[in-house]
VOPAGU-2260 file (C-alpha; in pm, 1 decimal, decimal comma):
REM VOPAGU-2260
SITE   aa  ch    i         X         Y         Z
SITE  MET   A    0   11598,0   12179,4   11439,9
SITE  THR   A    1   11966,5   12233,6   11335,1
SITE  THR   A    2   12079,1   12510,1   11206,2
SITE  ALA   A    3   12299,0   12642,1   10938,8
SITE  GLY   A    4   12616,5   12737,0   11139,2
SITE  ASP   A    5   12593,9   12420,9   11380,5
SITE  THR   A    6   12806,6   12156,2   11300,6
SITE  ASP   A    7   12682,7   11795,8   11276,5
SITE  THR   A    8   12876,6   11447,1   11131,4
SITE  GLY   A    9   12780,3   11133,0   10929,8
SITE  THR   A   10   12888,6   10841,0   10726,0
SITE  ALA   A   11   12846,3   10873,1   10367,7
SITE  ARG   A   12   13046,7   10544,9   10091,1
SITE  TYR   A   13   13300,1   10758,3    9889,7
SITE  THR   A   14   13323,6   10506,6    9544,4
SITE  TYR   A   15   13665,1   10472,8    9362,0
SITE  ARG   A   16   13746,9   10252,7    9010,2
SITE  LEU   A   17   14042,9   10002,1    9069,7
SITE  ARG   A   18   14249,4    9875,6    8853,2
SITE  VAL   A   19   14322,8    9542,1    8914,4
SITE  SER   A   20   14627,9    9316,1    8788,6
SITE  LYS   A   21   14590,1    8915,2    8659,9
SITE  THR   A   22   14757,8    8825,1    8987,3
SITE  ALA   A   23   14529,3    9037,8    9247,4
SITE  GLU   A   24   14220,2    8931,3    9007,0
SITE  VAL   A   25   14282,7    8552,7    9065,2
SITE  ALA   A   26   14354,1    8666,2    9423,3
SITE  LEU   A   27   14007,6    8817,9    9513,2
SITE  ARG   A   28   13863,8    8538,4    9292,5
SITE  GLU   A   29   13996,2    8273,4    9512,6
SITE  GLU   A   30   13904,7    8498,6    9838,8
SITE  TRP   A   31   13522,3    8508,9    9708,6
SITE  GLY   A   32   13518,2    8188,8    9644,9
SITE  ARG   A   33   13618,5    8109,7   10027,9
SITE  CYS   A   34   13352,7    8362,4   10125,1
SITE  ARG   A   35   13070,1    8222,6    9898,3
SITE  TRP   A   36   13110,2    7910,2   10070,5
SITE  VAL   A   37   13096,5    8032,5   10393,5
SITE  TRP   A   38   12740,9    8180,5   10291,1
SITE  ASN   A   39   12617,3    7864,3   10183,9
SITE  GLU   A   40   12744,3    7681,3   10487,3
SITE  CYS   A   41   12570,7    7927,2   10666,3
SITE  VAL   A   42   12219,6    7849,9   10446,4
SITE  ALA   A   43   12270,0    7537,0   10476,4
SITE  MET   A   44   12238,1    7538,9   10897,3
SITE  SER   A   45   11980,2    7827,1   10887,4
SITE  ARG   A   46   11758,7    7537,3   10726,5
SITE  LYS   A   47   11897,6    7270,4   10959,4
SITE  VAL   A   48   11795,6    7478,7   11258,0
SITE  HIS   A   49   11497,8    7578,6   11129,9
SITE  GLN   A   50   11388,2    7236,5   11000,5
SITE  ARG   A   51   11499,5    7106,4   11399,9
SITE  ASN   A   52   11284,7    7352,9   11550,4
SITE  ARG   A   53   10950,3    7292,2   11356,6
SITE  ALA   A   54   11033,9    6881,5   11443,0
SITE  THR   A   55   11093,6    6955,8   11796,3
SITE  GLY   A   56   10911,9    7232,3   11922,6
SITE  SER   A   57   11246,7    7390,3   12035,3
SITE  ASP   A   58   11344,7    7773,2   11966,8
SITE  ASP   A   59   11718,5    7736,5   11893,5
SITE  THR   A   60   11892,0    8029,6   11696,0
SITE  CYS   A   61   12157,1    8059,4   11427,2
SITE  GLY   A   62   12278,1    8415,6   11480,9
SITE  PRO   A   63   12638,8    8537,3   11397,2
SITE  ALA   A   64   12799,0    8437,7   11709,2
SITE  HIS   A   65   12723,7    8097,5   11676,9
SITE  LEU   A   66   12838,6    8110,1   11291,0
SITE  ASP   A   67   13168,1    8305,9   11416,5
SITE  LYS   A   68   13201,7    7953,7   11641,4
SITE  LEU   A   69   13159,0    7751,7   11344,8
SITE  LEU   A   70   13357,9    7942,0   11122,6
SITE  THR   A   71   13608,6    7882,8   11399,5
SITE  ASP   A   72   13619,4    7509,8   11362,6
SITE  ALA   A   73   13554,4    7483,0   11028,3
SITE  ARG   A   74   13913,9    7679,3   10986,3
SITE  GLN   A   75   14157,0    7449,9   11216,9
SITE  PRO   A   76   14146,7    7152,7   10955,1
SITE  ASN   A   77   14121,2    7333,6   10633,8
SITE  GLN   A   78   14394,4    7478,9   10477,1
SITE  TRP   A   79   14245,4    7583,8   10157,2
SITE  LEU   A   80   14005,5    7764,6   10418,5
SITE  ARG   A   81   14282,3    7915,9   10640,6
SITE  ASP   A   82   14488,4    8059,4   10335,1
SITE  GLY   A   83   14266,7    8338,6   10285,7
SITE  SER   A   84   14167,1    8618,1   10553,2
SITE  SER   A   85   13912,7    8554,0   10842,7
SITE  VAL   A   86   13779,1    8915,4   10785,6
SITE  PRO   A   87   13600,7    8894,7   10481,9
SITE  GLN   A   88   13469,9    8568,0   10622,7
SITE  GLN   A   89   13301,7    8729,0   10925,5
SITE  GLN   A   90   13218,7    8975,0   10777,6
SITE  ILE   A   91   12991,7    8788,3   10517,6
SITE  ILE   A   92   12875,1    8615,9   10848,6
SITE  ARG   A   93   12703,1    8923,8   10928,0
SITE  ASP   A   94   12581,5    9025,1   10630,3
SITE  PHE   A   95   12398,5    8697,6   10632,0
SITE  ALA   A   96   12298,7    8760,2   10992,5
SITE  LYS   A   97   12137,4    9087,3   10856,9
SITE  SER   A   98   11938,9    8948,6   10575,9
SITE  ARG   A   99   11834,6    8670,4   10777,7
SITE  ALA   A  100   11701,3    8878,3   11029,9
SITE  LYS   A  101   11552,5    9109,3   10795,5
SITE  ALA   A  102   11365,8    8804,7   10653,7
SITE  LEU   A  103   11221,3    8694,8   10972,4
SITE  LYS   A  104   11102,8    9035,1   11063,9
SITE  ASP   A  105   10878,6    9065,6   10782,7
SITE  ILE   A  106   10759,2    8743,3   10857,4
SITE  LYS   A  107   10716,3    8788,0   11201,8
SITE  ALA   A  108   10506,8    9118,9   11100,4
SITE  ARG   A  109   10270,7    8912,4   10815,4
SITE  LEU   A  110   10366,1    9126,1   10564,3
SITE  PRO   A  111   10230,2    8986,6   10218,4
SITE  ILE   A  112   10434,1    8740,8   10003,8
SITE  LYS   A  113   10535,2    9015,3    9763,1
SITE  GLN   A  114   10640,4    9259,5   10017,1
SITE  ARG   A  115   10847,7    9060,3   10235,2
SITE  ALA   A  116   11229,9    8993,4   10183,9
SITE  GLY   A  117   11300,3    8645,1   10108,1
SITE  MET   A  118   11505,6    8399,3   10290,0
SITE  PRO   A  119   11877,2    8417,8   10231,3
SITE  LYS   A  120   11949,7    8186,4    9927,6
SITE  ARG   A  121   12247,2    7973,5    9834,7
SITE  LYS   A  122   12479,0    8185,2    9638,8
SITE  ARG   A  123   12635,7    8014,6    9281,2
SITE  LEU   A  124   12959,0    8118,9    9126,4
SITE  LYS   A  125   12749,5    8179,3    8757,6
SITE  ASP   A  126   12522,1    8407,2    8939,9
SITE  ASP   A  127   12697,5    8596,5    9176,5
SITE  ARG   A  128   12981,6    8815,6    9159,5
SITE  SER   A  129   13240,6    8911,4    9396,1
SITE  SER   A  130   13216,5    9158,1    9676,6
SITE  LEU   A  131   13431,4    9102,0    9964,3
SITE  SER   A  132   13384,8    9400,0   10281,7
SITE  TYR   A  133   13711,9    9424,3   10514,9
SITE  THR   A  134   13666,1    9570,7   10857,3
SITE  LYS   A  135   13989,2    9857,4   10982,9
SITE  ARG   A  136   14158,1    9581,0   11082,0
SITE  GLY   A  137   14144,0    9418,7   10718,7
SITE  PHE   A  138   14290,5    9692,4   10503,2
SITE  ARG   A  139   14516,6    9973,6   10510,2
SITE  ILE   A  140   14643,3   10262,2   10248,0
SITE  LYS   A  141   14955,1   10308,2   10142,0
SITE  ASN   A  142   15141,6   10499,1    9904,4
SITE  GLY   A  143   14792,2   10536,6    9690,1
SITE  ARG   A  144   14767,9   10169,8    9706,9
SITE  LEU   A  145   14515,0    9978,8    9848,8
SITE  HIS   A  146   14627,4    9682,5   10056,6
SITE  LEU   A  147   14441,7    9425,9   10174,9
SITE  ALA   A  148   14476,1    9151,6   10463,7
SITE  GLY   A  149   14628,1    8818,2   10228,0
SITE  GLY   A  150   14837,8    9015,8   10048,8
SITE  ILE   A  151   14662,6    9136,7    9807,0
SITE  VAL   A  152   14776,1    9473,9    9635,8
SITE  LEU   A  153   14509,4    9679,1    9414,6
SITE  THR   A  154   14554,5   10052,2    9236,1
SITE  VAL   A  155   14297,3   10293,5    9298,9
SITE  VAL   A  156   14214,8   10545,5    9067,2
SITE  TRP   A  157   14184,8   10846,9    9307,3
SITE  SER   A  158   13940,5   11106,9    9192,0
SITE  ARG   A  159   13862,2   11305,5    9502,5
SITE  GLU   A  160   14056,2   11275,4    9863,9
SITE  LEU   A  161   13921,6   11109,7   10119,8
SITE  PRO   A  162   13731,0   11328,2   10346,3
SITE  SER   A  163   13845,9   11141,0   10665,6
SITE  GLU   A  164   14009,1   10770,9   10765,6
SITE  PRO   A  165   13782,8   10557,8   10619,7
SITE  SER   A  166   13640,5   10270,5   10889,2
SITE  SER   A  167   13578,8    9987,6   10629,1
SITE  VAL   A  168   13620,4    9910,3   10281,1
SITE  ARG   A  169   13398,4    9623,0   10014,8
SITE  VAL   A  170   13583,5    9573,0    9737,9
SITE  TYR   A  171   13327,3    9451,2    9434,7
SITE  GLN   A  172   13313,4    9382,1    9038,5
SITE  ASP   A  173   12985,7    9524,0    8832,0
SITE  ASN   A  174   12826,7    9338,7    8560,3
SITE  LEU   A  175   13053,7    9443,0    8290,5
SITE  GLY   A  176   13332,4    9298,4    8499,5
SITE  HIS   A  177   13503,0    9642,1    8644,8
SITE  TRP   A  178   13604,9    9654,9    8984,9
SITE  TYR   A  179   13522,1    9910,3    9240,1
SITE  CYS   A  180   13612,9    9979,0    9649,3
SITE  SER   A  181   13382,6   10158,2    9841,1
SITE  PHE   A  182   13477,2   10333,8   10155,4
SITE  VAL   A  183   13277,8   10410,6   10455,6
SITE  VAL   A  184   13432,6   10788,7   10613,3
SITE  ALA   A  185   13307,1   10945,8   10869,1
SITE  THR   A  186   13207,0   11285,9   10702,8
SITE  GLU   A  187   13098,6   11669,9   10885,4
SITE  VAL   A  188   12822,4   11908,8   10738,2
SITE  GLU   A  189   12926,4   12156,4   10476,7
SITE  SER   A  190   12705,6   12439,8   10534,0
SITE  LEU   A  191   12586,5   12702,4   10247,3
SITE  PRO   A  192   12490,4   13071,1   10268,5
SITE  GLU   A  193   12169,6   13123,8   10394,9
SITE  THR   A  194   11976,0   13216,4   10081,3
SITE  GLY   A  195   11582,0   13325,6   10196,4
SITE  ARG   A  196   11385,5   13130,8    9983,7
SITE  VAL   A  197   11194,3   12822,1   10011,1
SITE  LEU   A  198   11080,3   12566,1    9724,8
SITE  GLY   A  199   10834,2   12306,1    9680,3
SITE  ILE   A  200   10879,5   11980,2    9473,1
SITE  ASP   A  201   10582,2   11777,9    9316,8
SITE  TRP   A  202   10708,7   11467,7    9136,5
SITE  GLY   A  203   10563,1   11364,9    8768,6
SITE  VAL   A  204   10581,0   11142,2    8513,7
SITE  ARG   A  205   10559,9   11408,2    8197,5
SITE  GLU   A  206   10764,9   11631,1    8439,3
SITE  THR   A  207   10973,3   11400,8    8681,3
SITE  ALA   A  208   10977,3   11709,3    8883,3
SITE  THR   A  209   10756,4   12059,9    8894,7
SITE  THR   A  210   10820,2   12302,6    9147,5
SITE  SER   A  211   10659,2   12635,2    9275,8
SITE  ASP   A  212   10955,4   12802,9    9091,5
SITE  GLU   A  213   10960,3   12729,0    8705,2
SITE  ALA   A  214   11313,4   12831,4    8716,8
SITE  TYR   A  215   11388,3   12498,3    8871,9
SITE  ASP   A  216   11170,0   12235,1    8691,6
SITE  LEU   A  217   11331,1   11923,9    8605,3
SITE  PRO   A  218   11209,7   11824,7    8270,3
SITE  HIS   A  219   11174,0   11403,2    8201,4
SITE  GLN   A  220   11521,8   11352,3    8003,2
SITE  GLN   A  221   11427,7   11038,3    7790,3
SITE  HIS   A  222   11792,9   10893,0    7854,3
SITE  GLY   A  223   11597,4   10545,3    7866,9
SITE  LYS   A  224   11400,5   10649,0    7539,2
SITE  SER   A  225   11689,4   10761,6    7385,5
SITE  ALA   A  226   11900,2   10438,6    7389,8
SITE  ALA   A  227   11526,4   10196,2    7354,6
SITE  ALA   A  228   11646,0   10116,5    6971,5
SITE  THR   A  229   11990,6   10033,8    7030,1
SITE  LEU   A  230   11902,2    9850,2    7363,3
SITE  ALA   A  231   11650,6    9648,2    7161,8
SITE  ARG   A  232   11896,9    9530,7    6871,3
SITE  TYR   A  233   12163,3    9384,2    7106,6
SITE  GLN   A  234   11873,7    9179,5    7270,2
SITE  ARG   A  235   11720,7    9114,8    6906,3
SITE  GLN   A  236   12057,3    8969,2    6900,6
SITE  MET   A  237   12086,2    8762,0    7233,3
SITE  ALA   A  238   11754,7    8613,4    7131,3
SITE  ARG   A  239   11845,0    8499,9    6786,7
SITE  ARG   A  240   12190,1    8359,0    6965,3
SITE  ALA   A  241   12080,0    8174,9    7263,0
SITE  ARG   A  242   12143,6    7823,3    7303,8
SITE  PRO   A  243   11957,0    7568,5    7468,2
SITE  LYS   A  244   11983,2    7505,5    7878,5
SITE  ASN   A  245   12269,9    7398,0    8041,5
SITE  LYS   A  246   12499,5    7497,2    7671,3
SITE  PRO   A  247   12732,8    7703,3    7678,9
SITE  GLN   A  248   12652,1    8059,4    7523,7
SITE  SER   A  249   12811,9    8148,4    7194,9
SITE  LYS   A  250   13092,9    8408,4    7175,9
SITE  GLY   A  251   12837,6    8604,5    7017,0
SITE  TYR   A  252   12586,9    8583,7    7227,8
SITE  ARG   A  253   12834,1    8690,5    7524,9
SITE  ARG   A  254   12925,7    9030,2    7276,6
SITE  ALA   A  255   12564,6    9109,6    7241,5
SITE  GLN   A  256   12500,3    9049,6    7595,1
SITE  ARG   A  257   12794,5    9280,4    7693,3
SITE  HIS   A  258   12716,9    9570,6    7488,3
SITE  ALA   A  259   12326,0    9569,8    7615,1
SITE  ALA   A  260   12519,3    9562,2    7972,8
SITE  LYS   A  261   12695,8    9837,1    7864,2
SITE  LEU   A  262   12427,8   10067,0    7728,7
SITE  ALA   A  263   12241,7   10010,9    8033,0
SITE  LYS   A  264   12481,3   10109,2    8245,9
SITE  LYS   A  265   12545,4   10446,4    8081,1
SITE  VAL   A  266   12166,5   10537,8    8071,8
SITE  ALA   A  267   12124,8   10457,3    8419,1
SITE  ARG   A  268   12459,1   10693,6    8529,9
SITE  GLN   A  269   12300,2   10926,1    8275,4
SITE  ARG   A  270   11979,0   10916,7    8495,6
SITE  GLN   A  271   12177,0   10958,3    8816,6
SITE  ASP   A  272   12426,6   11227,8    8731,6
SITE  THR   A  273   12121,0   11436,0    8597,6
SITE  GLY   A  274   11908,6   11375,7    8862,9
SITE  ARG   A  275   12272,0   11492,7    9134,3
SITE  LYS   A  276   12350,8   11787,5    8935,5
SITE  TRP   A  277   11917,0   11899,7    8991,0
SITE  ALA   A  278   11922,2   11848,6    9347,7
SITE  LYS   A  279   12265,5   12022,6    9413,6
SITE  ARG   A  280   12136,3   12306,5    9250,8
SITE  VAL   A  281   11799,6   12324,1    9413,9
SITE  VAL   A  282   11943,6   12253,4    9768,5
SITE  ARG   A  283   12217,8   12537,5    9649,9
SITE  ASP   A  284   11994,8   12802,4    9583,7
SITE  HIS   A  285   11702,9   12753,6    9856,6
SITE  ASP   A  286   11734,2   12730,5   10292,8
SITE  ALA   A  287   11436,2   12465,1   10302,3
SITE  VAL   A  288   11255,9   12224,4   10064,1
SITE  ALA   A  289   10879,8   12054,9   10084,4
SITE  VAL   A  290   10909,8   11732,3    9896,9
SITE  GLU   A  291   10623,2   11506,5    9770,1
SITE  ASP   A  292   10708,7   11169,9   10003,6
SITE  PHE   A  293   10601,4   11003,7    9676,1
SITE  ARG   A  294   10606,1   10638,7    9595,7
SITE  PRO   A  295   10696,7   10528,2    9207,7
SITE  LYS   A  296   10643,3   10170,7    9301,6
SITE  PHE   A  297   10311,4   10146,4    9232,8
SITE  LEU   A  298   10327,8   10278,7    8886,5
SITE  ALA   A  299   10534,9    9987,5    8796,7
SITE  LYS   A  300   10193,5    9819,0    8696,8
SITE  THR   A  301   10006,9   10091,5    8524,1
SITE  THR   A  302   10060,8   10167,5    8113,1
SITE  MET   A  303   10312,0   10483,6    8255,7
SITE  ALA   A  304   10540,3   10220,6    8414,4
SITE  ARG   A  305   10817,9   10260,5    8107,7
SITE  LYS   A  306   10828,8   10639,5    8145,9
SITE  ALA   A  307   10818,6   10661,7    8525,7
SITE  ALA   A  308   11120,2   10400,9    8533,7
SITE  ASP   A  309   11292,4   10683,1    8265,9
SITE  ALA   A  310   11198,2   10909,5    8478,8
SITE  ALA   A  311   11431,4   10787,4    8805,8
SITE  ILE   A  312   11187,6   10946,7    9031,2
SITE  GLY   A  313   11302,8   10764,8    9342,6
SITE  ALA   A  314   11686,9   10814,1    9202,8
SITE  THR   A  315   11597,2   11171,6    9204,1
SITE  LYS   A  316   11448,8   11183,7    9528,7
SITE  THR   A  317   11712,2   11034,7    9699,5
SITE  ALA   A  318   11986,1   11246,5    9607,1
SITE  LEU   A  319   11760,2   11579,9    9680,0
SITE  ILE   A  320   11765,8   11368,3   10056,5
SITE  GLU   A  321   12164,9   11330,6   10062,1
SITE  GLN   A  322   12239,1   11662,4    9928,9
SITE  ALA   A  323   12049,1   11843,3   10181,5
SITE  ARG   A  324   12188,0   11634,2   10449,2
SITE  LYS   A  325   12535,4   11749,0   10369,7
SITE  HIS   A  326   12465,6   12079,7   10350,1
SITE  ASP   A  327   12243,1   12074,6   10670,2
SITE  ARG   A  328   11958,4   12237,5   10472,8
SITE  ALA   A  329   11579,8   12215,0   10570,0
SITE  LEU   A  330   11396,4   11872,2   10359,7
SITE  ARG   A  331   11069,4   11767,2   10443,1
SITE  LEU   A  332   10819,0   11458,3   10295,0
SITE  VAL   A  333   10497,7   11586,9   10250,3
SITE  ASP   A  334   10175,3   11318,9   10232,8
SITE  PRO   A  335   10097,8   11321,5    9937,2
SITE  LYS   A  336    9729,3   11270,0    9989,2
SITE  HIS   A  337    9488,9   11519,6    9823,5
SITE  THR   A  338    9767,0   11720,4    9715,8
SITE  THR   A  339    9588,8   11728,2    9347,1
SITE  THR   A  340    9227,6   11853,9    9486,2
SITE  ASP   A  341    9367,0   12112,9    9753,8
SITE  CYS   A  342    9386,4   12467,2    9636,9
SITE  GLY   A  343    9776,4   12645,7    9725,6
SITE  GLN   A  344    9596,0   12959,1    9767,1
SITE  CYS   A  345    9302,5   12882,4    9989,9
SITE  GLY   A  346    9342,4   12546,4   10142,5
SITE  ALA   A  347    8979,5   12480,7    9978,2
SITE  ARG   A  348    8902,5   12109,1    9841,0
SITE  THR   A  349    8765,1   12032,5    9539,6
SITE  LYS   A  350    8453,1   11748,8    9626,5
SITE  HIS   A  351    8561,4   11509,4    9355,1
SITE  ARG   A  352    8875,8   11350,4    9252,8
SITE  LEU   A  353    9018,9   11509,9    8936,1
SITE  PRO   A  354    9136,0   11376,2    8622,0
SITE  LEU   A  355    9475,8   11263,3    8482,4
SITE  SER   A  356    9381,5   11486,7    8153,3
SITE  GLU   A  357    9251,1   11764,5    8344,8
SITE  ARG   A  358    9546,8   11982,3    8383,3
SITE  THR   A  359    9445,4   12313,9    8487,3
SITE  TYR   A  360    9331,6   12368,3    8831,7
SITE  THR   A  361    9043,2   12628,7    8930,6
SITE  CYS   A  362    8940,1   12658,1    9255,7
SITE  THR   A  363    8616,4   12713,0    9312,0
SITE  THR   A  364    8601,5   12935,9    9667,2
SITE  CYS   A  365    8893,7   13168,4    9536,2
SITE  GLY   A  366    8854,2   13144,3    9190,5
SITE  ALA   A  367    9225,6   13056,3    9124,6
SITE  VAL   A  368    9352,7   12917,7    8858,7
SITE  SER   A  369    9675,7   12765,1    8739,1
SITE  PRO   A  370    9857,7   12452,1    8630,7
SITE  ARG   A  371    9766,4   12131,1    8809,9
SITE  ASP   A  372   10128,6   12038,3    8907,0
SITE  LYS   A  373   10242,5   12401,5    8995,5
SITE  ASN   A  374    9943,2   12376,0    9232,8
SITE  SER   A  375   10041,5   12096,5    9375,3
SITE  ALA   A  376   10419,0   12249,4    9399,5
SITE  ARG   A  377   10242,6   12506,8    9627,4
SITE  VAL   A  378   10093,7   12300,6    9864,0
SITE  MET   A  379   10341,4   12124,1    9962,6
SITE  LEU   A  380   10520,5   12429,4   10048,6
SITE  VAL   A  381   10160,0   12506,3   10289,2
SITE  ARG   A  382   10116,1   12166,2   10434,8
SITE  ALA   A  383   10501,4   12205,3   10536,6
SITE  GLY   A  384   10507,9   12535,6   10724,9
SITE  PHE   A  385   10695,9   12683,1   10460,3
SITE  ASN   A  386   10379,8   12930,9   10349,4
SITE  PRO   A  387   10212,6   13137,1   10652,5
SITE  ALA   A  388    9890,3   13057,1   10460,2
SITE  GLY   A  389    9880,3   12692,6   10553,3
SITE  VAL   A  390    9814,1   12748,5   10940,2
SITE  GLU   A  391    9496,2   12538,3   10934,5
SITE  GLY   A  392    9419,3   12176,8   10812,6
SITE  VAL   A  393    9737,5   12065,9   10749,0
SITE  SER   A  394    9860,6   11726,0   10747,0
SITE  PRO   A  395   10172,6   11563,0   10921,8
SITE  VAL   A  396   10463,3   11606,8   10751,7
SITE  ARG   A  397   10792,7   11348,6   10769,9
SITE  VAL   A  398   11135,3   11561,3   10834,3
SITE  GLN   A  399   11432,9   11441,6   10661,4
SITE  ARG   A  400   11802,5   11495,3   10774,3
SITE  GLY   A  401   11817,4   11613,0   11129,4
SITE  GLN   A  402   11589,6   11905,4   11096,6
SITE  ALA   A  403   11323,5   11869,3   11367,6
SITE  ALA   A  404   11012,6   12036,1   11299,9
C-alpha cells in the first residue's frame, strides 16, 4: 500500500477552450478532411483483407505498420495529402488500429453482439466532428499560443497552468461548434494531511450517494428534471420543422437543434460539476473510502431509467476514483452482492431479499434498526476491511488507485 508521504506520478488530461480564427478553422477542417480520408482508406483496406482471408483461408493482418507504409506510398503522388502534416494522419491510423483490435478481441471472446465493440466504420463529413491528435513532434507552445504542424496557430484560453510539459495534444470540436485542446501531461500525487476518518458509500436513485456519515450524503440534484420542460419545447420545435430525408433542414430547425444541444451540454456540465465538488470534499476529509462497485447500466431497462441517468452515478463514481488517485487516498471498490441483506453491525444475512418498497433494515439477529441505504454504506466499510467487526465472511474487494490490499 502506498503511504501518503510517497511520491507517485501518472498522466492526466488538461482541457482548454480555443479561440480559433477563420483562417485557422479552415486549416483545421482541411486537415480533418485528410485524416478522415485516411481513416476511410483504412476501413476499406481492413474489409478487403478480411474478405481475402475468408476466401483463401490465409491469415493476413492489417496492423498499423502495414497501414503506415500504405500512407507513405499514398502521400508521394498525392499533393493534396502532402499539403497536410503527417503527424495527425499517422495518429488516426493508431486510433483505427486500437478500435479494430478492440472489436477483434470482443469477437474472439464471443461476447454477445450488444456488448461487443463494432468494427470501425467509415466517417462521413456530416456525422463526424473534427478531432486531430498530435504527438510531441507535431506541436509546440510559444508565447502562450499553440502552434500545430502545418503552420496552424491557435489561441488558448489558459484557465489554469500546465503542471508539466505535455507529451501530446488533441484538438477537437464539440457539437456546439466550440473548439478545445486536450493536453496529456505527467502529474504528481498531491498528498493531503491524514484525518483518521473512513467513509462507506452506497449508490442509489432516491439519493445519488448515501454514506456512513450523514454529513456527506449526496442528494439527487435533478438537473435534468429542471431542464426537461425547456428541452421538450425545443424538441417539439424540431419535430414541427423537420423536413423529409435527404433535404436540407431549415434555419428554424437548426436554431432549435442548437438550443437543445446547448441545454443538454449545460445539464451534463452541471452533473459533472456536482460530482467533482462532492468527490473532492469526500477525499479531502477521509483517509480511506469504501465504494460500492455499482454499474448502473442495467437500470436503463427499468422504470427508473430516467431518474438514474439524471443522477449521473457513473460520472460521480469516476470523479471519486480520479480524486482518490490524485490525492493518494485508499479507495476500495466493494462487490455489491447482498449488501442490502447483510447487517452492518453483526454481519448476519436475512433469509429473503428485501423489496425496494421496504426502506428500513431490521436485523433479526442483533435487533439493529437503521435506514436501508445507511446499513448498506456500513456494510461497505466492513467488507473493505475498514471496520474491525468485519473479519469473517467478507467478499473480496477491488482496490483502486495504487493502494494494494
